[in-house]
TORKOL-4160 file (C-alpha; in steps of 0.2 Angstrom, whole numbers, padded with zeros to 4 digits, m for minus):
109
<pt num="1" X="0225" Y="0106" Z="0267"/>
<pt num="2" X="0229" Y="0093" Z="0255"/>
<pt num="3" X="0240" Y="0079" Z="0259"/>
<pt num="4" X="0253" Y="0069" Z="0249"/>
<pt num="5" X="0243" Y="0054" Z="0242"/>
<pt num="6" X="0259" Y="0046" Z="0236"/>
<pt num="7" X="0266" Y="0046" Z="0254"/>
<pt num="8" X="0249" Y="0039" Z="0260"/>
<pt num="9" X="0250" Y="0025" Z="0248"/>
<pt num="10" X="0268" Y="0021" Z="0253"/>
<pt num="11" X="0261" Y="0020" Z="0271"/>
<pt num="12" X="0247" Y="0009" Z="0266"/>
<pt num="13" X="0259" Y="m0003" Z="0257"/>
<pt num="14" X="0270" Y="m0004" Z="0272"/>
<pt num="15" X="0256" Y="m0008" Z="0284"/>
<pt num="16" X="0249" Y="m0021" Z="0273"/>
<pt num="17" X="0232" Y="m0029" Z="0277"/>
<pt num="18" X="0234" Y="m0028" Z="0296"/>
<pt num="19" X="0216" Y="m0030" Z="0302"/>
<pt num="20" X="0219" Y="m0018" Z="0316"/>
<pt num="21" X="0224" Y="m0004" Z="0305"/>
<pt num="22" X="0211" Y="0009" Z="0299"/>
<pt num="23" X="0212" Y="0026" Z="0291"/>
<pt num="24" X="0203" Y="0043" Z="0296"/>
<pt num="25" X="0204" Y="0061" Z="0290"/>
<pt num="26" X="0212" Y="0071" Z="0304"/>
<pt num="27" X="0222" Y="0087" Z="0307"/>
<pt num="28" X="0218" Y="0092" Z="0289"/>
<pt num="29" X="0227" Y="0076" Z="0283"/>
<pt num="30" X="0225" Y="0057" Z="0284"/>
<pt num="31" X="0229" Y="0047" Z="0299"/>
<pt num="32" X="0232" Y="0028" Z="0301"/>
<pt num="33" X="0226" Y="0021" Z="0317"/>
<pt num="34" X="0230" Y="0004" Z="0325"/>
<pt num="35" X="0215" Y="m0002" Z="0335"/>
<pt num="36" X="0208" Y="0016" Z="0336"/>
<pt num="37" X="0225" Y="0024" Z="0341"/>
<pt num="38" X="0234" Y="0035" Z="0329"/>
<pt num="39" X="0251" Y="0028" Z="0324"/>
<pt num="40" X="0256" Y="0039" Z="0309"/>
<pt num="41" X="0248" Y="0051" Z="0297"/>
<pt num="42" X="0251" Y="0062" Z="0282"/>
<pt num="43" X="0249" Y="0081" Z="0284"/>
<pt num="44" X="0254" Y="0090" Z="0268"/>
<pt num="45" X="0270" Y="0083" Z="0263"/>
<pt num="46" X="0275" Y="0078" Z="0281"/>
<pt num="47" X="0274" Y="0062" Z="0290"/>
<pt num="48" X="0266" Y="0063" Z="0308"/>
<pt num="49" X="0273" Y="0050" Z="0320"/>
<pt num="50" X="0267" Y="0045" Z="0337"/>
<pt num="51" X="0282" Y="0040" Z="0346"/>
<pt num="52" X="0277" Y="0043" Z="0364"/>
<pt num="53" X="0285" Y="0056" Z="0376"/>
<pt num="54" X="0299" Y="0045" Z="0382"/>
<pt num="55" X="0305" Y="0042" Z="0364"/>
<pt num="56" X="0303" Y="0060" Z="0358"/>
<pt num="57" X="0320" Y="0067" Z="0361"/>
<pt num="58" X="0329" Y="0052" Z="0352"/>
<pt num="59" X="0316" Y="0054" Z="0337"/>
<pt num="60" X="0320" Y="0073" Z="0336"/>
<pt num="61" X="0338" Y="0069" Z="0334"/>
<pt num="62" X="0335" Y="0060" Z="0317"/>
<pt num="63" X="0336" Y="0069" Z="0301"/>
<pt num="64" X="0320" Y="0079" Z="0295"/>
<pt num="65" X="0311" Y="0077" Z="0312"/>
<pt num="66" X="0304" Y="0092" Z="0322"/>
<pt num="67" X="0291" Y="0094" Z="0335"/>
<pt num="68" X="0273" Y="0092" Z="0330"/>
<pt num="69" X="0265" Y="0109" Z="0334"/>
<pt num="70" X="0249" Y="0113" Z="0324"/>
<pt num="71" X="0241" Y="0125" Z="0337"/>
<pt num="72" X="0255" Y="0134" Z="0345"/>
<pt num="73" X="0256" Y="0121" Z="0358"/>
<pt num="74" X="0268" Y="0107" Z="0355"/>
<pt num="75" X="0260" Y="0089" Z="0356"/>
<pt num="76" X="0271" Y="0078" Z="0368"/>
<pt num="77" X="0276" Y="0062" Z="0360"/>
<pt num="78" X="0272" Y="0067" Z="0342"/>
<pt num="79" X="0284" Y="0071" Z="0329"/>
<pt num="80" X="0283" Y="0078" Z="0311"/>
<pt num="81" X="0296" Y="0072" Z="0298"/>
<pt num="82" X="0299" Y="0082" Z="0283"/>
<pt num="83" X="0293" Y="0074" Z="0267"/>
<pt num="84" X="0310" Y="0076" Z="0259"/>
<pt num="85" X="0318" Y="0066" Z="0272"/>
<pt num="86" X="0307" Y="0051" Z="0268"/>
<pt num="87" X="0313" Y="0047" Z="0250"/>
<pt num="88" X="0322" Y="0031" Z="0256"/>
<pt num="89" X="0309" Y="0017" Z="0259"/>
<pt num="90" X="0319" Y="0010" Z="0274"/>
<pt num="91" X="0319" Y="0027" Z="0283"/>
<pt num="92" X="0300" Y="0029" Z="0280"/>
<pt num="93" X="0298" Y="0011" Z="0285"/>
<pt num="94" X="0307" Y="0014" Z="0302"/>
<pt num="95" X="0296" Y="0028" Z="0306"/>
<pt num="96" X="0280" Y="0019" Z="0302"/>
<pt num="97" X="0286" Y="0004" Z="0312"/>
<pt num="98" X="0290" Y="0015" Z="0327"/>
<pt num="99" X="0273" Y="0023" Z="0326"/>
<pt num="100" X="0264" Y="0007" Z="0324"/>
<pt num="101" X="0273" Y="m0001" Z="0338"/>
<pt num="102" X="0268" Y="0013" Z="0350"/>
<pt num="103" X="0250" Y="0013" Z="0345"/>
<pt num="104" X="0249" Y="m0006" Z="0346"/>
<pt num="105" X="0255" Y="m0005" Z="0364"/>
<pt num="106" X="0240" Y="0006" Z="0369"/>
<pt num="107" X="0223" Y="m0001" Z="0374"/>
<pt num="108" X="0211" Y="m0002" Z="0360"/>
<pt num="109" X="0198" Y="0011" Z="0358"/>
């Protein structure tokens, strides 16, 4: 599955030159990792965000968000955000910051 390279570039620009951030092809798309833990990614036109189980309900209440379910079994603490809900850079930035903060709080891999 191809992924939205424009969205990936917008994520790169938001994350800047953070030394702890890396990229890896995952889930048929592109993942951005913080010290080895996935924070956000691009799958097709959608943004994958790791928010953690305790933040999932609040995240799902936001526009364009839905449960991340690629195998028929929803992944707890992961959200997919529709690409058309990410046109505003502030909205995208808020999602990226949330995923980055969650991943940065985990022990490095």
